[in-house]
PARONU-451318 format. One record per residue (C-alpha): residue number from 1; chain; y, x, z. Coordinates in nm, 3 decimals, decimal comma. Each point is the difference from the previous one (the first is absolute). Example, Ala and Ser with C-alpha at 12.3 -4.5 7.8 and 13.67 -1.06 7.14 Angstrom:
<rs>
k	c	y	x	z
1	A	-0,450	1,230	0,780
2	A	0,344	0,137	-0,066
</rs>
This chain:
<rs>
k	c	y	x	z
1	A	17,556	-5,954	15,712
2	A	-0,152	-0,047	0,343
3	A	-0,308	-0,194	-0,113
4	A	-0,202	-0,086	-0,307
5	A	-0,034	-0,374	-0,061
6	A	-0,363	0,005	0,108
7	A	0,099	0,157	0,333
8	A	0,296	-0,231	0,066
9	A	-0,075	-0,238	0,286
10	A	0,287	-0,239	0,070
11	A	0,058	-0,208	0,313
12	A	0,262	-0,277	-0,018
13	A	0,145	-0,074	0,344
14	A	0,116	-0,361	0,028
15	A	-0,153	-0,268	-0,224
16	A	0,283	-0,249	-0,035
17	A	0,160	-0,124	-0,322
18	A	0,072	0,365	-0,097
19	A	-0,302	0,191	0,127
20	A	-0,282	-0,226	-0,116
21	A	0,099	-0,019	-0,371
22	A	0,062	0,376	0,006
23	A	-0,343	0,069	0,149
24	A	-0,172	-0,224	-0,256
25	A	0,173	0,170	-0,294
26	A	-0,061	0,353	0,129
27	A	-0,368	-0,085	0,057
28	A	-0,037	-0,032	-0,379
29	A	0,064	0,374	-0,029
30	A	-0,080	0,155	0,339
31	A	-0,210	-0,046	0,311
32	A	0,221	-0,219	0,221
33	A	-0,013	-0,109	0,363
34	A	0,222	-0,280	0,132
35	A	0,094	-0,007	0,367
36	A	0,181	-0,270	0,201
37	A	0,001	-0,067	0,374
38	A	0,002	-0,377	-0,063
39	A	-0,369	-0,091	0,030
40	A	0,051	-0,352	-0,134
41	A	0,173	0,142	-0,306
42	A	-0,296	0,233	-0,061
43	A	-0,242	-0,290	0,044
44	A	0,192	-0,210	-0,254
45	A	0,010	0,281	-0,257
46	A	-0,373	0,057	0,037
47	A	-0,045	-0,370	-0,071
48	A	0,212	0,049	-0,313
49	A	0,297	-0,191	0,137
50	A	0,355	0,138	-0,005
51	A	0,232	-0,219	0,207
52	A	0,307	0,169	-0,154
53	A	-0,096	-0,153	-0,336
54	A	0,045	0,331	-0,183
55	A	-0,363	0,045	-0,107
56	A	-0,246	-0,251	-0,139
57	A	-0,354	-0,034	0,132
58	A	-0,159	0,157	-0,311
59	A	0,207	0,319	0,038
60	A	-0,102	0,042	0,362
61	A	-0,362	-0,071	-0,086
62	A	-0,005	0,276	-0,263
63	A	0,179	0,275	0,195
64	A	-0,188	0,310	0,115
65	A	0,252	0,068	0,279
66	A	-0,162	0,026	0,343
67	A	0,195	-0,210	0,252
68	A	-0,007	0,037	0,379
69	A	0,193	-0,037	0,327
70	A	-0,193	0,293	0,147
71	A	0,220	0,310	-0,010
72	A	-0,303	0,225	-0,041
73	A	0,009	-0,096	-0,367
74	A	0,298	0,237	-0,026
75	A	-0,232	0,297	0,052
76	A	-0,106	-0,040	-0,363
77	A	0,347	0,041	-0,152
78	A	0,213	0,294	-0,109
79	A	0,286	-0,213	-0,135
80	A	0,168	-0,263	0,219
81	A	0,244	-0,261	-0,132
82	A	0,199	-0,182	0,268
83	A	0,110	-0,355	-0,089
84	A	0,071	-0,145	0,344
85	A	0,291	-0,241	0,062
86	A	0,339	0,128	0,119
87	A	0,216	-0,275	0,145
88	A	0,304	-0,033	0,222
89	A	0,040	-0,097	0,365
90	A	0,221	-0,269	0,155
91	A	0,299	0,234	-0,022
92	A	-0,058	0,056	-0,374
93	A	-0,105	0,360	0,060
94	A	-0,299	0,156	-0,183
95	A	-0,330	-0,074	0,172
96	A	-0,218	0,301	-0,077
97	A	-0,269	-0,059	0,260
98	A	-0,280	-0,073	-0,248
99	A	0,103	0,291	-0,223
100	A	0,000	0,236	0,297
101	A	-0,339	-0,125	0,117
102	A	-0,142	0,050	-0,349
103	A	0,134	0,357	-0,008
104	A	-0,149	0,072	0,343
105	A	-0,333	-0,139	-0,117
106	A	0,000	0,210	-0,317
107	A	0,092	0,317	0,190
108	A	-0,354	-0,014	0,148
109	A	-0,160	-0,002	-0,345
110	A	0,189	0,286	-0,165
111	A	-0,217	0,271	-0,148
112	A	0,041	0,274	-0,263
113	A	0,190	-0,127	-0,308
114	A	0,072	-0,345	0,151
115	A	0,265	-0,195	-0,193
116	A	0,190	-0,283	0,173
117	A	0,214	-0,233	-0,212
118	A	0,237	-0,253	0,157
119	A	0,088	-0,319	-0,189
120	A	0,163	-0,200	0,282
121	A	0,372	-0,069	-0,040
122	A	0,215	0,221	0,223
123	A	0,350	0,149	0,016
124	A	0,084	0,334	-0,170
125	A	-0,140	0,278	0,216
126	A	-0,253	-0,204	0,197
127	A	-0,313	0,163	-0,146
128	A	0,122	0,352	0,082
129	A	0,174	-0,086	0,328
130	A	-0,256	-0,239	0,154
131	A	-0,338	0,004	-0,179
132	A	-0,052	0,370	-0,075
133	A	0,079	0,117	0,358
134	A	-0,269	-0,241	0,124
135	A	-0,250	0,141	-0,250
136	A	0,091	0,355	0,100
137	A	-0,118	-0,069	0,355
138	A	-0,344	0,090	-0,134
139	A	0,037	0,372	0,063
140	A	-0,321	0,093	-0,182
141	A	0,155	-0,046	-0,343
142	A	0,332	0,120	-0,141
143	A	0,238	-0,227	-0,190
144	A	0,033	0,092	-0,370
145	A	-0,278	0,254	0,038
146	A	-0,298	-0,204	0,119
147	A	0,135	-0,355	-0,037
148	A	0,268	-0,155	-0,221
149	A	0,218	-0,312	-0,001
150	A	0,144	-0,224	-0,269
151	A	0,210	-0,313	-0,024
152	A	-0,048	-0,262	-0,270
153	A	0,175	-0,329	0,085
154	A	-0,180	-0,328	-0,058
155	A	0,185	-0,231	-0,241
156	A	-0,221	-0,308	0,005
157	A	0,160	-0,345	-0,003
158	A	-0,225	-0,251	0,184
159	A	-0,115	-0,288	-0,218
160	A	0,099	0,172	-0,326
161	A	-0,310	-0,004	-0,222
162	A	0,168	0,175	-0,295
163	A	0,127	0,310	0,180
164	A	-0,268	0,169	0,204
165	A	-0,099	0,348	0,112
166	A	-0,119	0,096	-0,351
167	A	0,315	-0,091	-0,194
168	A	0,288	0,094	0,230
169	A	0,137	0,352	-0,051
170	A	-0,116	0,214	0,293
171	A	0,244	0,230	0,177
172	A	-0,170	0,306	0,148
173	A	0,120	0,289	0,217
174	A	-0,167	0,263	0,213
175	A	0,040	0,281	0,250
176	A	-0,081	0,266	-0,263
177	A	-0,092	0,040	-0,369
178	A	-0,375	0,016	0,064
179	A	0,002	-0,333	0,181
180	A	0,234	-0,155	-0,255
181	A	-0,238	0,088	-0,284
182	A	-0,291	-0,165	0,183
183	A	0,196	-0,314	0,090
184	A	0,128	-0,039	-0,356
185	A	-0,355	0,039	-0,132
186	A	-0,148	-0,258	0,240
187	A	0,254	-0,273	-0,079
188	A	-0,001	0,072	-0,374
189	A	-0,365	-0,105	-0,003
190	A	0,096	-0,360	0,077
191	A	0,371	-0,043	-0,085
192	A	0,049	-0,083	-0,367
193	A	0,380	-0,022	0,000
194	A	0,063	0,362	0,095
195	A	0,071	0,234	0,289
196	A	0,350	0,105	0,105
197	A	0,023	0,326	0,194
198	A	0,279	-0,005	0,259
199	A	0,149	0,341	0,088
200	A	-0,066	-0,049	0,372
201	A	-0,163	-0,230	0,254
202	A	0,344	-0,110	0,127
203	A	0,107	-0,105	-0,351
204	A	-0,316	-0,206	-0,045
205	A	0,056	-0,168	0,340
206	A	0,364	-0,075	-0,086
207	A	-0,089	-0,142	-0,342
208	A	-0,230	-0,256	0,156
209	A	0,250	-0,094	0,270
210	A	0,283	-0,066	-0,246
211	A	-0,214	-0,210	-0,238
212	A	-0,026	-0,285	0,247
213	A	0,346	0,060	0,144
214	A	0,154	-0,047	-0,344
215	A	-0,190	-0,325	-0,046
216	A	0,102	-0,119	0,346
217	A	0,368	0,064	-0,078
218	A	-0,017	-0,178	-0,336
219	A	-0,157	-0,309	0,155
220	A	0,254	0,020	0,284
221	A	0,283	-0,009	-0,254
222	A	-0,153	-0,308	-0,165
223	A	-0,041	-0,171	0,337
224	A	0,365	0,065	0,085
225	A	0,110	-0,132	-0,340
226	A	-0,228	-0,302	0,041
227	A	0,183	-0,102	0,319
228	A	0,337	0,055	-0,171
229	A	-0,086	-0,194	-0,317
230	A	-0,139	-0,284	0,209
231	A	0,331	-0,015	0,188
232	A	0,205	-0,032	-0,320
233	A	-0,261	-0,232	-0,156
234	A	-0,115	0,223	-0,287
235	A	-0,377	0,008	-0,079
236	A	-0,119	0,357	0,057
237	A	-0,282	-0,051	-0,249
238	A	0,247	-0,059	-0,284
239	A	0,218	0,295	0,104
240	A	-0,303	0,232	-0,015
241	A	-0,109	-0,138	-0,336
242	A	0,345	0,072	-0,142
243	A	0,026	0,347	0,156
244	A	-0,350	0,092	-0,126
245	A	0,123	-0,005	-0,359
246	A	0,147	0,347	0,067
247	A	-0,258	0,268	-0,074
248	A	0,044	0,195	0,325
249	A	0,024	-0,289	0,245
250	A	-0,277	0,016	0,264
251	A	-0,131	-0,355	0,030
252	A	-0,089	-0,023	0,368
253	A	-0,018	-0,338	0,175
254	A	0,069	-0,130	0,350
255	A	-0,293	-0,021	0,239
256	A	-0,149	0,047	0,345
257	A	-0,074	0,373	0,032
258	A	-0,299	0,065	0,225
259	A	-0,325	0,189	-0,010
260	A	-0,086	0,353	0,103
261	A	0,186	0,190	-0,275
262	A	0,341	-0,128	-0,113
263	A	0,090	-0,134	0,343
264	A	-0,122	0,317	0,176
265	A	0,052	0,311	-0,216
266	A	0,382	-0,003	0,011
267	A	-0,019	0,050	0,378
268	A	-0,193	0,324	-0,056
269	A	0,292	0,128	-0,204
270	A	0,267	-0,122	0,242
271	A	-0,182	0,166	0,289
272	A	0,019	0,332	-0,183
273	A	0,368	-0,061	-0,085
274	A	0,079	-0,036	0,369
275	A	-0,201	0,313	0,083
276	A	0,244	0,203	-0,213
277	A	0,308	-0,185	0,132
278	A	0,064	-0,220	-0,303
279	A	0,063	-0,375	-0,003
280	A	-0,209	-0,194	-0,259
281	A	0,252	-0,284	-0,020
282	A	-0,102	-0,139	-0,341
283	A	-0,373	0,004	0,077
284	A	0,046	-0,165	0,338
285	A	0,236	-0,258	-0,148
286	A	-0,267	-0,098	-0,253
287	A	-0,259	-0,020	0,276
288	A	0,222	-0,228	0,211
289	A	0,068	-0,229	-0,296
290	A	-0,372	-0,036	-0,076
291	A	-0,102	-0,035	0,364
292	A	0,251	-0,284	0,044
293	A	-0,065	-0,183	-0,327
294	A	-0,246	-0,245	0,159
295	A	0,291	-0,134	0,208
296	A	0,186	-0,104	-0,314
297	A	-0,312	-0,168	-0,144
298	A	-0,050	-0,189	0,327
299	A	0,361	-0,123	-0,009
300	A	-0,043	-0,101	-0,363
301	A	-0,317	-0,198	0,085
302	A	0,183	-0,180	0,280
303	A	0,286	-0,076	-0,240
304	A	-0,239	-0,140	-0,264
305	A	-0,166	-0,225	0,260
306	A	0,333	-0,137	0,123
307	A	0,164	-0,040	-0,342
308	A	-0,298	-0,192	-0,138
309	A	-0,084	-0,196	0,316
310	A	-0,352	0,146	0,016
311	A	-0,240	-0,013	0,293
312	A	-0,013	0,312	0,217
313	A	-0,365	-0,081	0,068
314	A	-0,132	-0,005	-0,357
315	A	0,047	0,364	-0,100
316	A	-0,256	0,232	-0,162
317	A	0,044	0,378	-0,025
318	A	-0,198	0,140	-0,294
319	A	-0,080	0,369	0,032
320	A	-0,029	0,223	0,306
321	A	-0,104	0,348	-0,122
322	A	0,270	0,266	-0,041
323	A	-0,017	-0,019	-0,381
324	A	-0,159	-0,208	-0,272
325	A	-0,372	0,023	-0,091
326	A	-0,074	0,211	0,305
327	A	-0,190	-0,090	0,320
328	A	0,200	0,241	0,219
329	A	0,218	-0,160	0,272
330	A	0,127	0,317	0,165
331	A	0,374	-0,014	0,060
332	A	0,037	-0,319	-0,203
333	A	0,354	-0,138	0,026
334	A	-0,138	-0,353	-0,040
335	A	-0,091	0,031	0,368
336	A	0,369	0,038	0,090
337	A	0,097	-0,287	-0,231
338	A	-0,249	-0,229	0,175
339	A	0,135	0,105	0,341
340	A	0,354	-0,085	-0,114
341	A	-0,105	-0,340	-0,138
342	A	-0,183	-0,088	0,319
343	A	0,317	0,077	0,200
344	A	0,172	-0,262	-0,216
345	A	-0,262	-0,254	0,116
346	A	-0,157	-0,008	-0,347
347	A	-0,374	-0,079	0,020
348	A	-0,203	0,194	-0,252
349	A	-0,340	0,018	-0,159
350	A	-0,102	0,304	-0,198
351	A	-0,220	0,097	-0,291
352	A	-0,102	0,334	-0,141
353	A	-0,309	0,052	-0,222
354	A	-0,100	0,298	0,215
355	A	0,051	-0,157	0,342
356	A	-0,341	-0,164	0,033
357	A	-0,169	0,341	-0,015
358	A	0,244	0,167	0,240
359	A	0,108	-0,283	0,230
360	A	-0,125	0,184	0,310
361	A	0,304	0,230	-0,036
362	A	0,244	-0,286	-0,065
363	A	0,255	0,008	0,288
364	A	0,100	-0,369	-0,004
365	A	-0,292	-0,165	0,176
366	A	0,187	-0,333	0,016
367	A	0,083	-0,002	-0,373
368	A	-0,232	-0,201	-0,225
369	A	-0,153	0,196	-0,290
370	A	-0,023	-0,246	-0,287
371	A	-0,229	-0,033	-0,299
372	A	0,276	-0,130	-0,227
373	A	-0,221	-0,132	-0,282
374	A	-0,134	-0,278	0,223
375	A	0,335	-0,172	0,053
376	A	0,243	-0,206	-0,205
377	A	0,346	-0,144	0,072
378	A	0,007	0,169	0,338
379	A	0,296	0,241	0,024
380	A	0,375	-0,052	-0,013
381	A	0,058	0,372	-0,054
382	A	-0,221	0,284	-0,121
383	A	0,134	0,353	0,048
384	A	-0,158	0,239	-0,249
385	A	0,033	0,330	0,187
386	A	-0,262	0,209	-0,181
387	A	-0,060	-0,086	-0,369
388	A	-0,373	0,072	-0,022
389	A	-0,145	-0,046	-0,351
390	A	-0,204	-0,297	0,119
391	A	0,324	-0,183	0,084
392	A	0,161	0,072	-0,335
393	A	-0,310	-0,123	-0,183
394	A	-0,013	-0,322	0,203
395	A	0,364	-0,104	-0,008
396	A	-0,081	-0,361	-0,089
397	A	-0,243	-0,029	0,292
398	A	0,268	0,136	0,233
399	A	0,249	-0,256	-0,132
400	A	-0,255	-0,272	0,077
401	A	0,013	0,103	0,366
402	A	0,358	-0,124	0,028
403	A	0,110	-0,336	0,134
404	A	0,215	-0,213	-0,231
405	A	0,318	0,179	0,105
406	A	-0,167	0,335	0,070
407	A	0,123	0,339	-0,128
408	A	-0,129	0,355	-0,048
409	A	0,216	0,294	0,108
410	A	-0,107	0,287	-0,226
411	A	0,247	0,267	0,108
412	A	-0,165	0,268	-0,218
413	A	0,031	-0,229	-0,306
414	A	-0,354	0,054	-0,124
415	A	-0,095	-0,360	-0,083
416	A	0,092	-0,171	-0,327
417	A	0,326	-0,196	0,004
418	A	-0,031	-0,351	0,140
419	A	0,256	-0,240	0,149
420	A	-0,197	-0,006	0,326
421	A	0,003	0,377	0,037
422	A	0,295	0,185	0,159
423	A	0,028	0,360	-0,119
424	A	0,249	0,282	0,061
</rs>
């Protein structure tokens, strides 16, 4: 191996919902440095506060990881793990600017035996075609002789407290056998559920990309069926319950697909498809279905209001984050749903248990953020967009918010059956 444990000094680049938990776990076994250019993020972590909600205060308080926004901290490391975000631009093309900047930064800190591991989601070939050439611009050190590269895709699901970095199987790959042995050893120190060695970096990149693409397509199918079953007046919920009695039926449900993974990763694959002159028709079809699903929900809301003679001014949207039990609003499709409803002259108020902490980033400055527990008999319609646990636990309190003729539209069918609740 390249290093003994005592000599292994790891720097985690990017301390978001992936990087911070990884740094904290690795710090239990190695000397770890955490680096992020966001100074406010560093300040919060040092005050034992994680705004992503992934780590509790006591875990941050106990960690030995040294956290900084000063790049000089990277001088201490011989292993670098890159966990920066990789998004898409307005044309749905991969936005690799942060990944490229991180690679340029690390090229300055390469020394003998340096190991650089990328965890950011990319398309097959990106590490070798984009990242490694940037690293090789440091002419003092030779690739696969003086420094080495690996790829080990992150598989964290934001807000999931059961599946974390220690109990999700870790895929590893590397530029040569020596690096692979070191990478496997490092992750095996913290991952209890096992290490899977991919035959190449490209295979590891592709595996990650198709995980979320498959999920996107399955939800897209359910969304398409949801629209169809609604048209012929069959409850989708009951269809899925019946179909689930077959052992190999995959029980996906309709929903608004947002966030920085499922709604983004398929575009990394489709970009690579086009680069080799192939047409990813199925993947793009699923993406279009999911991107347009908010339009159907908006039409359904308008229909419910008209059919039940409800006020367009007494509407509450419950949930704004891109998924349940998560404070992350990036790429939330609830934003697009709200835009559609406002075009229909529907006046809204909104609640999300995480909004009070993050309301500075809330884009609707004219939209009232409610504290729903303070009100009774106030709303003609409540739209449950994101079924946070707090909502499911307080169903009776939510019902008390309704006017005498008020209804709840729970299009993900997470609440218990009630005559005042409309489900799919």
